[in-house]
N, C-alpha and C positions, 0 to 999 in steps of 0.2 A: 455943612458945618466942617470945618478942619479938624482933625484931632490935634489934641493940645497935649504936650509934653507932661506927664506927671498927673495927670487928669484920670477919674476914674468913670466908666461907663458901666450901664446894666441894662441888660434885655428885657423888656417887659413881657416877651413870651415865656422863656426860659429860665430867665433869672441869673443867667450867666455873667458874672462881673467882668470887666476887661480893663487892665491898668496900661496905659498908654505910655510906653518906654520911648519912643520915637516921633516926635512931629512931623506930620504932613499935610498935605491938601486934600487926600481922602477921607471919605465918610466910613466912618464904623460901623457895621453892619452884623447882624446876627437873625438867623430864623427868617433870612428875606427883608428883613426892614431895619432902619435906622436905629440904633440903640438911645438912650439918654443917658445926658451927663448925670452924675451924682452930685449933689451939692456936700459939701465936707460936714461929718458930724460937729455938733456943739460939743465942747467939754465943758465940764464942771469948773466954776471959777473957784481958785483957791485963795479967796480973801479970808 
């Protein structure tokens, strides 16, 4: 998976969170394994 600009990644082993500031074709890794892409947090509706 290519790294995507502005996306956050999280290591499932140590909990490190990574913010991608430059897109590329490489894979984001931590603790010897690929990290998972974090989904954006839902914000409450202001209706």
